[in-house]
Steps between C-alpha positions, in 0.01 A plus 500: 500500500767731625604825333795342328298217343228752394770710325636192326153381386424849353836512339465155341151597388624823338786307326263240373262769351786692357660203331175387335418856391854545356494174305169583339635843398234701674488876476664603821827355385520682169418842616834611643687342209316700231655825623607762261838431357467129484656349193292249285825409318675375813349165595649277756767260357356154453636258773570148378493212764568123470277393779366210279855427350410698192520864423178685541406847623425558869149584398434174323652259756233351725737492793549733802852618409698820582774595254795713601707637215876567472435866504304480823772293660767755389308802615501404869835320499356160545793254537344267761198270463367655823427830307240326295260506795485874467324476171284194554273558811430129579867404487747484791859401467774500768809313623493268803786418730517128441309199348382581163672841497198703383133588528298524190122550557227566249139561605602404858630151393866404522726233636631533853851634472658303781493156335732430208305181415191696379441564135402855412125578480596798284723379227776720361562434134810646343540477125274194493670325782291434807746533797288382800713668757427827681875586507463595128390839624874564574572434128432854413306654216764569228404634155148380509256548218188445714363349815160341508325412821225240447261468799319194597568137418700443176442127423587473133756748370805538730679190574397344828175607657490821679205535744524867582643633167820564296750781476626476134818696437621530143841645426561717191593309183790563277430765223560505131670830515794622727391668815566522876520710809727580792342597827670594833357627829565585859246442783571732786319337795686168473814634334433271206669501155333350202626453143316329222556453125345323203635441147279338226512450129547264212776253471414344164203538274303244700667531850484780741622536855460708814719532822381668811701559816438665843710552806390667827664546841376671813601556859142486629178669600493313839699575811620226731526659844664207666816584704768281663378318801719485815319198646232249417299251708558244213872536449820549692719818461718323234215406265265805493284576184678748283368840366465508119494789253236781535359537155285221356413307285813563292350356174721432201330369185627396151258400242542410131311361208597384159224450238515361137213511260480314173245639257544383142301714262194318357545204713214371734776401751685726753699446826620696785759412771538693815754431777503716816701490823524680827728532806353668809673561841383678810530516873260220569131409439399650835646835416216731587309246706421705810322442826173675433304409820680427849189345656518532875850651483624857414797380303601194290602212726610137463488189709631144472338188648666452838609870517162662565620847584448717192810663360419857411641640165623845593522607129168393368151655472145377454374664181519474129734796410803367301711460812576159663750325709685200356826353627768270370617160622764478770847440376548128383136402498475484117831295455330163488146609415406419130386808303533735790730798534566724794279784359163459316516478131312380181659358185268426211573373156233449227503390144192481260487393143225469254488372141172572313441363152182596320339373182210698354344338189184572300284248693710393797758632740732360756704630783789333689643655810798351678573657847781470760512673839767464761514683839775467760466691823700490816434718804563541877316740731372560848130438558449610864497870400761603760873556534549167690493269193321243705285341224688470171466307175725426211317352191587397154235449234571367151219475240526375153223456241503383135165521317358449151170618370331420155194665367324420171220717383266538205424810293201384310281747327211341664300534827702227676866506597712318740819514713674182637809490706727310734733615786787314674707632791780335699602669825750457783478699819775461763463688822749493792397643828758559779402671824614632825228523764649365829793648697703181522871469543714406203478127395842377571492233224398735220588859619135601433301741706167496295214271564429299184569442132204377297525444121188425296411456130211454270514360154191583297351394169190659330331364201203703361284494194247776411266599229237767410222516245373842369163529331385825342135457553429826307715766369480666849464210740793253585484197725848362615541194718805302606652276762857434634596156632792505742705210650754583769748314692731616773750282686619676813750423775623696803768394751620604836856469379660653817346584844679650792551186716297610808195557285517193269218264569379707806370832395564443133462204262836299523795567282470298181115481512360518138150599396383417151187550294378399158226725372286423196198684382283538192277793421245611228441881484232591246399854401238655277446854382221666307603828325284764334664758271199702336755761372874530484485740794300274753564166655307321755577152642404250761698199595538192719856455614691245713855473630724264690820502695661181596578377849829379620744484797631796707873441464582841654319409821707655766494324837465119485406395859544144613124445477452628146313284252533495117133582471552829670747605222282406208247726341213435262439639153309821478202551265274793389196535297263785425371762266610817334339757283620822350422790266750701297427801292672772281334837497536854365675406174747279678607760764358292792530129575317359797507152629313331795443157632336324786588147640427251764719197574512227758829352619537157666798384691664840487870436595612711802795507739561712813789546734464387868741715706437280807648189325722685238333314224267540196162318508381386151128438438229518242220740585179319440351761268498869401297720271605816311244739333580820350469767224776678308509802268762667292503816292743639247422835337664760267275811537774711325774394272764584751321351812449135587299396806473156661354352811354184662315383793422162652265381773595142606336306784733204579379311798563150663178298499630240743859502652598366829832664563783510741443764762732807494759559774322624810146443382246425768179292487304845515702604185391178314755246606228256629460213265634179664741280298447210730862504638476780750574769239262733318449650158282791372233509224591762239177453296393839364845654553681661216790317337858630563607785276154548362370855546138560413569810288791617291529753230745697282486811287755668283572751217767560245519846341748571222516871462670652187744781562510654165561267209816334621460397856252313729444520875341197644315511831360175631351369818346199657325435832415163653275430793472172702229430767619344824573126505620212707876471445569194728439147355362386835243783507661680801299824514791692661680466170233659275626755249307821505373662187759704304567711188799496268593796279737488202605775254711573201637829353692454167652723242623434159479560126175403322665219312596348844861451407603596850308556820578619854253394770434543871299208624348468846339188656321476833541867536314511828751262641235238605625201691277191454533129498352207318657226722472486876611212730520419868852561611710202599621527865202722601355432833118433500285712727137375520260748365775699327675407173846366475738737340456527128744550212400683169700521181495863384446602137748752357470844621506832290717496185616812313681401177678729258538324173638570154439310173641510154354307205666412174 
């Protein structure tokens, strides 16, 4: 065992010991919190969660769940779902440059971001509506009441099955009294302006409403260093790539939500309607996608088949530093190219609506949730990471979902109670992929320079029934068991609608070629949990959990060679089963809450995809199996009535058990590319290797101090730190794309009156200006050098932010 592995083993052992000790409330934890000056009259506020679709305290719920309150979100200026990872150690969220549009990973499990056909392993539920698309991370976190992150498979309670977990976002509801706020801020690093406002109050005696709006606009925190070329090996002097603007990504966001709540006094019936919308534009999904490793070269280069001499980008570098080189199309190239424009862009529109009707009687209750989600995204960008604009894609994704869930439950004053439910979802996904990857002259018949146009679509239908029986064996012991049955159908089609004539039927599948797939599957996902609550301050549980994610068809598959088969585009359903146990305790008169849990799960047919730079294509496959094991612990404490502490740590070992994978670009037999495929090519066995974006160790710690300044004013000082161990960032396991360990530091300094009527804040995020990435891919147009990696692209996370903000409440 090398020094690094020894260190990890000791660190994991220490974490395990600490978590168990904390959960059992042993003496070493209580000592520092019993310091002089601690207030016994200032316990932690009770956190209510809905992890089992009913309100119960965080301490009571036999589920591994992290809750983030509205105050915590506001303290650190969290407006983006990616900020959630700063407060939940085992969570990672980031954008991706194409395909599904985002990366959401929990405990090392997530869906590969480069295939739009994959459902999400980590579901995002907004106001009771399961969205199923990673692009929802762009929707923004506007006027939220709370965010709950439920870890591990969630078979019963949140729409379609979610094998890795659920992020449940609940927006604030209308209030019975008039209130609201106005908030405005300026972020210095990106030259960003943000304004937000909320108004809420009664409309009639039984009806109340709430309106929330936010607008933000920035120049950018990235710098595009590309200049104007005087010559190019791929273009003549009259059709050179053009130099774009310097500042990126140029985000503009407008979000709004209207909510209505009907609550007749004394009635067992209530209803709530929420309708939200968003429009987002920026300078392209690859804004910030930098060449982070140049392989055998000193600078970013690009080649075309038939033009083997590398073209050197004189403006680019080879490191993750917030600077990159990205050009614009030559004049005229976008004229007859669907979706494309001369310069990279993104245009996204989303709408989400939910109608929740609840009935709560003396012996029975019922809940009806109708959901609608619509996402429409168009974008164009350069994917070769150079000024030459040699490998470009313009894509259009439209997704629409209509869902209905019904739950019926008992409230018997007896040991046995039940919950029965049904779920229906109808979805339509349209995905058009148009690409330029060959330096061909204009097609005289159409006036087109690009290489192909390939629309695809999937019509899906999900029918599900679920139920749970809860038995109070004693006053302190509960046994709950349930199962979800799911039937899914997906009808998919993909067509080579147009192919540049010299390539049609030769290198690529011929123009007009259609690929179809009819997917059907049935699944039973049972679960059972035994919970022990000897006192109101202690909960222990152990459970058996299962999960499922349906298979389908990769309609966003990029290159469609003449030899492609339908089977190579299909992927199987993914399943998970395993065990989880946890302990939750409240100590020191409610001033400390500790939670911890351990888990082990086995995955079969894990859905993966990886980019092959040599063929400019994505390879879809199902990893044979993978296992995740780990332990997590979280702490909240209020040692003084003006000071709150929080922290968490997670050790997660996510490993492939058996996965014969595509070799990475440049990999040799000595480096593992030595398993014959029987056709003269080779694969490599990734058994024992960590899954992508699955660090072994993550942690966070924070504090919030509200210091009284006399009797009228309060000074708030808050801080948060997050640590991530190193991890594999490339889907194909290329070790040259590994992300080193890193720290993130956030802080808040606020001043205002004690009644919080107004507040001035200075908020800093990523104060050490750490550049890191969750998504690495082999660069299209990168020449392969045996024994050295092809060049790699990494999508940078946002750099340092310094925000000055003012807020007024009424």
